[in-house]
BAVEXDREN-995820 format. One line per 10 residues: number of its first residue (from 1); their letters; for each residue x, y, z of N, C-alpha, C. Coordinates in Angstrom, 1 decimal. Atoms other than C-alpha are relative to their C-alpha. Last residue first. Layout:
NUM = A = X:Y:Z:X:Y:Z:X:Y:Z ~ ... .
//
This chain:
90 = XXXXXXXXXX = -0.8:-0.1:-1.3:16.6:19.7:14.3:0.6:-1.4:0.3 ~ 0.3:1.1:-0.8:15.5:19.5:10.6:0.9:0.1:1.3 ~ -1.0:0.2:-1.0:15.3:22.7:8.6:-0.4:-1.2:0.8 ~ 0.4:-0.2:-1.4:13.1:22.6:5.5:1.2:-0.3:0.9 ~ 0.0:-1.4:-0.4:14.1:23.1:1.9:-0.3:0.3:1.4 ~ -0.5:-1.0:1.0:13.2:19.7:0.6:-0.2:1.4:0.5 ~ -0.2:-1.3:-0.7:12.4:17.6:3.7:0.3:1.2:-0.8 ~ 1.1:-0.2:-1.0:11.0:14.6:1.9:0.0:1.3:0.7 ~ 1.3:-0.1:0.7:13.1:14.9:-1.2:-1.1:0.3:1.0 ~ 0.1:-1.4:0.6:16.3:15.7:0.8:-1.3:0.1:-0.7 .
80 = XXXXXXXXXX = 0.1:-1.0:-1.1:15.8:12.6:3.0:-0.2:1.4:-0.6 ~ 1.3:-0.1:-0.7:15.0:10.4:0.0:-0.1:1.0:1.1 ~ 0.6:-1.4:0.1:18.0:11.3:-2.2:-1.3:0.1:0.9 ~ -1.1:-1.1:-0.1:20.5:8.4:-1.6:-0.7:1.4:0.0 ~ -0.5:0.0:-1.4:17.7:5.9:-0.8:1.0:1.2:0.1 ~ 1.0:-0.7:-0.8:16.0:6.7:-4.2:0.6:0.2:1.5 ~ 0.2:-1.4:0.5:19.0:5.8:-6.2:-0.9:0.8:0.8 ~ -1.1:-0.8:-0.6:19.7:2.8:-4.0:-0.1:1.4:-0.5 ~ -1.3:-0.1:0.6:16.3:1.4:-5.1:1.0:0.8:0.8 ~ -0.8:0.9:-0.6:13.3:0.5:-3.0:1.5:0.0:-0.5 .
70 = XXXXXXXXXX = 0.0:-0.4:-1.4:11.3:3.5:-4.0:0.9:-0.9:0.8 ~ -0.8:-1.1:-0.1:12.2:2.7:-7.6:0.2:0.5:1.4 ~ -1.3:0.5:0.1:10.6:-0.7:-7.3:1.1:1.1:0.2 ~ -0.2:0.7:-1.2:7.4:0.9:-6.1:1.4:-0.6:0.0 ~ -0.2:-1.0:-1.1:7.6:3.3:-9.0:0.3:-0.6:1.3 ~ -1.3:-0.6:0.2:8.0:0.5:-11.5:0.4:1.0:1.0 ~ -1.0:1.1:-0.4:5.0:-1.3:-10.0:1.4:0.5:-0.2 ~ 0.0:0.0:-1.5:2.9:2.0:-10.1:1.0:-1.1:0.4 ~ -0.7:-1.2:-0.4:3.9:2.4:-13.8:0.1:0.0:1.5 ~ -1.4:0.3:0.3:2.8:-1.2:-14.5:0.9:1.2:0.4 .
60 = XXXXXXXXXX = -0.6:0.9:-1.0:-0.5:-0.6:-12.7:1.5:-0.2:-0.3 ~ -0.4:1.3:0.5:-1.4:2.3:-15.0:0.7:-0.8:1.0 ~ 1.1:0.7:0.6:-3.3:5.4:-13.9:0.3:-1.5:-0.3 ~ -0.3:0.3:1.4:-0.6:6.5:-11.4:-1.3:-0.7:-0.6 ~ -0.1:1.4:0.2:-2.0:8.0:-8.3:0.3:-0.3:-1.5 ~ -0.1:0.4:1.4:-1.8:11.5:-6.9:0.2:-1.5:-0.1 ~ -1.2:0.6:0.4:-3.0:12.4:-3.4:-0.1:-0.2:-1.5 ~ -0.5:-0.6:1.2:-5.6:14.2:-1.3:1.3:-0.7:-0.4 ~ 0.8:0.5:1.1:-7.5:12.2:1.3:0.4:0.6:-1.4 ~ 0.6:1.3:-0.1:-6.1:14.2:4.2:-0.9:-0.4:-1.2 .
50 = XXXXXXXXXX = 1.4:-0.2:0.5:-4.1:17.2:3.1:-0.7:-1.4:0.0 ~ 0.8:-0.4:-1.1:-0.9:17.1:5.2:-1.5:0.3:-0.4 ~ -0.1:0.9:-1.2:1.1:15.1:2.8:-0.8:0.4:1.2 ~ 1.3:0.3:-0.5:-0.1:17.0:-0.3:0.0:-0.8:1.3 ~ 0.7:-1.3:-0.2:3.2:18.6:-1.2:-1.4:-0.2:0.6 ~ -0.6:-0.5:-1.2:4.8:15.1:-0.8:-0.6:1.4:0.4 ~ 0.7:0.6:-1.1:2.4:13.8:-3.5:0.5:0.5:1.4 ~ 1.4:-0.4:0.1:3.7:16.2:-6.1:-0.8:-0.6:1.2 ~ 0.1:-1.3:-0.5:7.3:15.7:-4.9:-1.5:0.5:0.0 ~ -0.2:0.1:-1.5:7.1:11.9:-5.3:-0.2:1.4:0.5 .
40 = XXXXXXXXXX = 1.2:0.6:-0.6:5.6:12.3:-8.8:0.1:0.0:1.5 ~ 1.1:-0.9:0.2:8.4:14.7:-9.9:-1.3:-0.5:0.7 ~ -0.2:-1.1:-1.0:11.0:12.4:-8.4:-1.1:1.0:-0.1 ~ 0.4:0.5:-1.3:9.4:9.5:-10.3:0.3:1.0:1.1 ~ 1.4:0.1:0.0:9.6:11.4:-13.6:-0.5:-0.4:1.4 ~ 0.5:-1.4:-0.2:13.2:12.4:-12.9:-1.5:0.0:0.1 ~ -0.4:-0.5:-1.4:14.1:8.7:-12.5:-0.5:1.4:0.3 ~ 0.9:0.6:-1.0:12.1:7.7:-15.6:0.3:0.5:1.4 ~ -0.2:1.4:-0.1:13.9:10.2:-17.9:-0.9:-0.6:1.1 ~ -1.0:0.4:1.0:13.7:13.8:-19.2:0.3:-1.5:0.1 .
30 = XXXXXXXXXX = -1.3:-0.4:-0.5:10.4:14.5:-17.4:1.0:-0.6:-1.0 ~ -1.1:0.5:0.8:6.7:14.3:-18.1:1.3:0.5:0.6 ~ -1.2:-0.6:-0.5:3.4:14.5:-16.3:1.2:-0.6:-0.8 ~ -1.2:0.6:0.4:0.1:13.9:-18.0:1.2:0.7:0.6 ~ -0.9:-0.8:0.8:-3.0:14.9:-16.1:1.2:-0.8:-0.4 ~ -1.2:0.8:0.5:-6.1:13.5:-14.6:0.9:1.0:-0.8 ~ -0.5:-0.4:1.3:-8.8:15.2:-12.5:1.1:-1.0:-0.3 ~ 0.3:-1.3:0.4:-11.0:15.0:-9.4:0.5:0.4:-1.4 ~ -0.7:-0.4:1.2:-11.1:11.4:-8.4:-0.5:1.3:-0.5 ~ 0.8:0.0:1.2:-12.6:11.2:-4.9:0.9:0.4:-1.2 .
20 = XXXXXXXXXX = 0.1:1.3:0.5:-10.6:10.3:-1.8:-0.8:-0.2:-1.2 ~ 1.0:0.7:-0.9:-11.2:13.7:-0.3:-0.3:-1.4:-0.5 ~ 0.2:-0.9:-1.1:-9.2:15.0:-3.3:-1.2:-0.5:0.8 ~ 1.1:0.3:-0.9:-7.8:12.5:-5.8:0.0:1.1:1.1 ~ 0.0:-0.8:-1.2:-5.6:13.5:-8.7:-1.2:-0.3:0.8 ~ 1.3:-0.5:-0.4:-5.0:10.9:-11.4:0.2:0.7:1.3 ~ 0.4:0.2:-1.4:-1.7:10.4:-13.1:-1.4:0.6:0.3 ~ 1.2:-0.7:-0.4:-0.8:9.9:-16.8:-0.2:-0.3:1.5 ~ 1.1:0.9:-0.4:2.7:9.0:-17.9:-1.2:0.9:0.5 ~ 1.2:-0.5:-0.5:5.7:10.7:-19.6:-1.0:-1.1:0.4 .
10 = XXXXXXXXXX = 0.8:1.2:-0.5:9.3:10.2:-20.4:-1.3:0.6:0.6 ~ 0.7:0.0:-1.2:11.0:12.8:-22.6:-0.6:-1.3:0.4 ~ 0.1:-1.4:-0.6:13.4:13.6:-25.4:-0.6:0.0:1.4 ~ -1.4:-0.6:-0.1:14.8:10.3:-26.7:-0.1:1.3:0.7 ~ -0.6:-0.3:1.3:11.4:8.7:-26.0:1.4:0.6:0.2 ~ -1.3:-0.6:0.0:10.0:6.9:-23.0:0.5:0.2:-1.4 ~ -0.5:0.0:1.3:6.3:6.2:-22.4:1.4:0.7:0.0 ~ -1.2:-0.9:0.1:5.0:5.2:-19.1:0.6:-0.1:-1.3 ~ -0.8:0.3:-1.2:1.6:3.6:-19.8:1.2:1.0:0.0 ~ -1.5:-0.3:0.1:-0.9:5.1:-22.2:0.6:-0.4:1.3 .
//
């Protein structure tokens, strides 16, 4: 399954790696592709201090779409708040 979009939700499958080893897979969903990529970004951001732990898209086409999203104006407008969500920055 690649990224699937219906009138209700968008979903895709991601793999979770811990210590660089595949540990599990799960389906994530959101109301649209933009929200799905935000969810994926936040999931990985929570693991930023855990060496070797990360989520990865199962399907290359979804990874390519995500890479393009990271370069988009939509992402640039929200990237600071996504990265520092709820933290104080001096």
